[in-house]
Residue, then its C-alpha position, 0 to 999 in steps of 0.5 A: x783844870x780847875x773850877x773857877x767862880x764868878x759871882x753876881x749880885x743885883x738887889x731884887x733881880x740878880x745876885x752875886x759872889x764877892x770878897x768884900x765890896x762896899x758900894x755907896x748908892x745915893x738912891x732916891x728912886x728906890x723900890x719904895x718910890x717906884x710903887x705908885x700905880x693906877x692899879x688899886x690891886x698893885x698899890x695894895x701890894x707895893x710898899x707904902x709911900x709914907x717913908x722913902x729912901x734917899x741914900x743907901x750905904x751897903x757893906x758886904x762881906x763874902x765867904x768863899x769857903x762857906x759860900x755865905x755872906x753877911x752885910x749891913x745896909x744903912x738907909x737914910x729915909x725921908x718921912x712924908x707923913x706920920x706912920x708907925x710901920x716901915x716895910x721893905x723888901x727882903x728875900x732869902x735873908x736872915x735878919x740880924x740887928x735892926x736899928x731905927x733912929x730919927x732926928x728931933x730936928x734937921x740936925x742928924x746928930x741929934x737923932x734918937x732911937x725909935x724902938x722896934x716892937x717886932x719884925x713881921x716877914x710876908x714871904x709871899x710878897x717878899x716883904x718885912x714890916x717893922x712895927x714901931x713903938x711910936x709914930x715917926x715924925x713927918x719931915x724929920x730925917x730918919x736912918x734905918x740900919x739892917x744887918x743880915x746874912x744869907x747863902x751864896x747858892x747855885x740858884x740864879x737869884x739872890x746871891x749865887x755862884x757861877x762856875x766855868x773851867x779855867x783853861x790854865x788852872x792857875x790861881x787868880x786874883x779876884x776883881x770886884x765890879x759894881x755900877x760905878x768906878x772903884x774909889x779905893x781898894x785896900x786890905x781888910x783891917x780885921x779879916x786877913x786875906x780879904x780886900x775891901x773895894x769901895x765904889x763911888x756913889x751912884x746917881x739917883x737910881x732904882x734898886x733893881x739895877x744895882x749890881x756887883x760881881x767878883x771873879x777871876x776876870x780878864x777884859x778888853x778895854x777902850x775909851x770913848x773919847x769926848x764928842x760934844x754935846x752928847x759925850x762931854x767926858x771920856x767914858x771907860x768901856x770894858x768887856x769882862x769875861x771868864x779867863x780865856x774868853x776875852x778875845x770873843x768879846x771884841x765885837x761886843x766892845x766895838x758895838x758898844x763904842x759905836x752905839x753909845x754916842x749914837x744913842x746919846x744923840x738920839x735921846x738928847x742926853x749924855x750917858x751919865x756915868x764915867x764907865x760902862x762894863x760888859x760882863x759875860x756870865x756862864x750861868x745867867x737866868x735872863x739873856x742879859x740885864x741892864x744894870x746901870x754901868x755893869x751890863x751882865x750877859x749870858x756868854x752866848x749873848x756877849x761872846x761871838x764864835x762857835x758855841x757862843x753867839x752870832x754877831x747879829x744876836x750879840x749886836x741886838x742884845x748889846x744895843x737892847x741893854x744900852x738902850x736901857x741905860x736911858x729907857x729903864x735906868x735914867x727914866x724908870x717905869x713907875x710900877x711893873x704894869x708899865x714894864x713895856x715902857x722899858x722893854x718894848x722901847x729897848x726892843x724896838x731901839x735895839x733894831x733901830x740901832x743895829x740897822x744904823x750900824x749894820x744896814x746890810x743886815x736888813x734887820x727890819x725884815x727880821x723884826x717883822x718875820x720874828x719879833x712881830x710874829x712871835x708877839x702875834x702868835x703869843x697874843x692870839x691865845x686866851x692866856x695872853x695879857x694886855x701890854x699894860x696889865x695889873x701886877x699884883x705879886x712878885x710872881x706876876x712880875x716874872x710872868x710879864x717878862x714875855x713876848x707880849x711885853x717885849x715884842x708887842x710893845x716894840x710893834x706898838x712903838x713902831x706904829x707910833x714912830x711910823x705915824x709921827x715920822x722919825x723927826x717928830x718922834x725923836x724930838x718929842x722923845x728927847x723932851x720926855x727923857x729930859x723931863x723925867x730923868x732920874x725919876x719914874x714915869x707912866x705910859x700917860x707921861x710918854x703919850x703926852x710927850x709924843x702926842x704933843x698938842x695935836x694928837x691924843x695918843x692916850x685915847x688912840x693907843x689906849x685899846x692897844x695897851x689895855x686889851x689883849x690880842x689884836x684885830x684881824x681885817x679882811x682885804x678884798x678887791x671889789x668889783x669896781x677895782x678898789x680894795x676894801x678893808x673890813x673888820x673881820x674879828x679879833x684874836x683871841x675872841x674879845x670879851x664884852x668888857x674889853x675896849x674896841x680898837x678905835x684906831x686901826x691904820x692899814x696901808x695898801x700897796x699894789x704891784x703898779x706903784x711903789x707908793x702906799x695908800x693908808x686908810x684908818x678904821x676909826x671909831x666904830x667903822x666896819x670898813x674903808x675903801x682904798x683906790x688902786x690902779x685898775x691895771x694892778x694884778x695884786x695888792x698887799x694890805x699892811x705891808x711888812x706888818x706895819x700895824x699890829x694885826x693879821x690880814x685875811x685875803x679873799x680866795x681870789x686875791x690870795x691866789x693872785x699873791x700866790x702866783x706873784x710869789x711863784x713867778x717872782x714879784x716885779x720891782x714895783x710889787x710890794x712883794x719885792x720887800x722881803x718883810x712883806x713876803x714874811x708877813x704874808x706867809x706868817x699871816x697865812x700860817x696863823x689863819x690856816x691853823x684857825x680855819x680861815x684859810x684852807x690847807x690847799x691855800x696854805x700849801x700853795x702859798x708855801x710851795x710858791x714861796x719856795x720857788x725864788x726866795x733868797x732872803x735869810x729871814x724869809x727862808x727861815x720863816x718858810x722852813x720853820x712853818x714847814x717843820x710845824x706842818x710836819x709835826x702837826x700832820x705826821x702822815x704828810x711828814x715827807x712832803x714838807x721835808x721835800x719842800x724844805x729840801x727844795x727851798x735850801x738845795x741851791x745853797x746846801x749844794x755849795x757846801x756839800x758838793x761845791x763841784x756840782x753846785x752848778x746843777x742847782x742854780x740859786x735865785x738872784x738876790x733882791x734889793x742888794x741883801x745878801x742871800x742865805x749862806x751855804x752853812x746857814x742853809x745846811x744848819x736849817x736842813x740838818x734841823x728840819x726833821x726829815x729834809x736832810x735825808x733827801x741829800x745823800x752827801x749830807x752824812x758823809x760831809x758830817x763824818x768828815x768834819x767830826x773827824x777834823x778836830x782843828x780850831x778852824x773847823x769848830x762851827x762845821x764840827x758842831x753842825x756835823x754833830x746834829x747831822x749825825x745824830x739825826x741822819x747817821x747810823x747807830x755807830x755814828x750816835x755811839x761815837x757822839x755819846x762817847x765824846x759826850x761822856x769824855x767831856x769834863x766841864x760845861x765850859x767845853x762848848x761841845x758839851x751843850x752842842x752834843x747834848x742838843x744834837x743827841x736830843x734830836x736823835x730819831x731814837x726815843x731811848x736816846x732822847x730820854x737818855x739825854x733828858x736824864x743827862x741834862x738834869x745833872x750838872x752837865x747842862x746849865x739850868x738856863x739851857x735845859x729848856x732848849x734840850x726839852x724843846x729839841x726832844x719834843x719837836x723831834x718826837x713823833x706823836x707816838x713817842x712824845x707821850x714818853x717824853x712828857x712822862x719823863x719831864x713829868x717824873x723829873x718835875x719835882x727835881x726841876x723845881x728844886x734845881x731851878x727854884x729862884x730861876x722861875x723864868x727858866x722853869x717857865x721856859x721848860x713848860x713852854x718847850x712842851x708846846x711842840x706836842x699836838x695831842x689833846x690828851x697830852x694837853x689834858x695831862x699837862x693841865x691836870x699835872x700842874x693843877x696838882x702842883x699848885x697844891x704840892x708847891x703853890x709858890x712855884x705854880x704861881x710863877x709859871x701859871x701863865x706858861x702852863x695855860x699858854x702851853x695847854x692852849x697851844x697844844x690843844x689848838x694844834x691838835x684841833x687843827x690836825x683833827x679838823x684838817x688831816x685829810x684836807x692837808x694830805x690832799x693839799x700836799x698831793x695836789x700841790x706838790x705830788x706824792x713824791x718819794x717817801 
């Protein structure tokens, strides 16, 4: 075996290794033109608009032996007004010769040199400013030529190298990729052994989606045949992977071929390039990146199979990046404070498109249970931010790539879609894209298009975008039988300066009819009333979390819903919709943590949900909440674990003891949705920190599958590692450690699986050893946060402090290793939020306050993650202190003492 190299380059956000590539980019929407903003602070840190690029000619030469590169950028400029400075972005580059010329007329051949007095770098803003000896003349064309050099490092930014283990160890030819198709490839005239690859000009586009890659790739390919009007010409589609992984990309390729024409039809505009490449990258900072024509993915987000991704996760991610080819690439946000236009839309469209392709997956339940709830959780803390918030510095840009921007943005798009209806929504969306194609747009542009002549969306949706958090409404049955919806408050508590929500749509449905009735809290309305049938036994407000808010029911109404869940709702009940069940349970968990619901109410609802649930997304939500309760209230740990085992047992038995599965009859699936699979149920049981101990066949099952090394047993073997690490004996864990130490290379999928399995070991010593192991090159940087989260959530309150101290001690090394990959570093900080100890929260806060002095640059990039983590740990610790006795009593009263 040998270590092979893959490289990526994307100006600003990604990076690359190449041999000698020369993309020609006609780029009139470069970063210099994307800086206009409604924020005065943002404008002060963006590039001046007096000079803007119209064309880039980039030439790169890369040295694989010394791991460095040199390049030259020739940039044609439009001069809009006289100015004696030019500012451009540059990060981690050594600048060489810089030459500026300007034509004395419209004839570029008559250009003369403009002397440059000096070049001043502002590292914090990632900018270089050229001071000129005289003003540039407005309206006369100019050309800036910059020569530069840099290193091809291991950090996942700038130009970087990624490695994997080539299964054959043979020498491979290198393939160069970029946004557009190859125009020519020829031997370099001056450097023996080098090849120059020239790419065709790109459309007008933003520089942050320029990308290049070079490596020993293999690929699958297909041609999307013309289909007027939305596919006017053939499109070559390829999925590139490291050697030996090509076949795992077939599902992603098929999904692309099915999605691309549907998205073109939905957006009313053809995909503008002649080719579309998908690229799997072993080391990648983000899940994926939408570079126009060259989509880059972590291997786990493009490849399907054990140790890689699932079909669902790959479908979501591929559809998300394909949506960006229109929302983000064809029409770009004007400045980073409108990032939600890119990411919120792409997130919502990814679910919409996946549902079109795979309706049996019922992805909208997952949207409610996962996407919307993750936004509501993140948005409930003071450390949150508005969807549209000021972006001042490069550090601010990194911190808005979060659940609020993506998931809250998607939830708000769903609200607008639901209000307008699908036909009107997409008709107006097509007009918006046609108007702003190959240009930049702001939120007001979108709202003007979607609102039409009759709806002031900017006014209606303004508070949802410009203030943080969300409303909480109270829902109760009145004495007259109607339902009253009233404002209860907001999360987090609003400041007096923030605008109030002037439009809060809430639907209400009862168990006597499938129909819903909508009401709106408008302006300063405190309450509204909805009539329902007097014979109704229960009702739901805001079914499926259609509006972005939480609902708190009166004790009587919550008890009626709990009873309906336990008995199994009728077909006419809104609870027959699994997304509505997920929303009810998620709201209850969040409101109990805040003290709105009692422990008894929460435990009763969870116990009822366990009785008849079959939907995979709802089962996962209930299971995760039970795990959170076990960690937050360790004295009751056995009770949530027993309930988790009860939830999963009908399906677990089919995998572990198929001959005796009839002893555990499973509830009948509802609405035609396939129930959770037996293997998925075992996966949840193995990871719930206690539930697995309640099934005596689990460990013997795991031992059998660890012993079977065949290719057809990979998924079960990987799951068996987790089972033995958590529930096996010392000999089992020694076997896992032995296997881990024998693995050579991170490309062996067993490496990460074994590491994560041992991270969940009950042994504190073993968990700390895994942390130390993960700091080496054995675990890829983007996977380290998963290891930390597993270690933290597997630790008892008595041992989590030791885990935090280990992370604390390793932090300077982490900063060095992950410099330039600050999203990964933020994820590591976020992984600490599984603790429930106020003292640890104080230590985290104090430690990172000190890091602001020791490494202010890194601290600026992770500031919001630190605040959020500290808040989450303190809230959970306060919940435990307030409700420890009440929670223990609730478990005894609802579930019983059980057998500890």
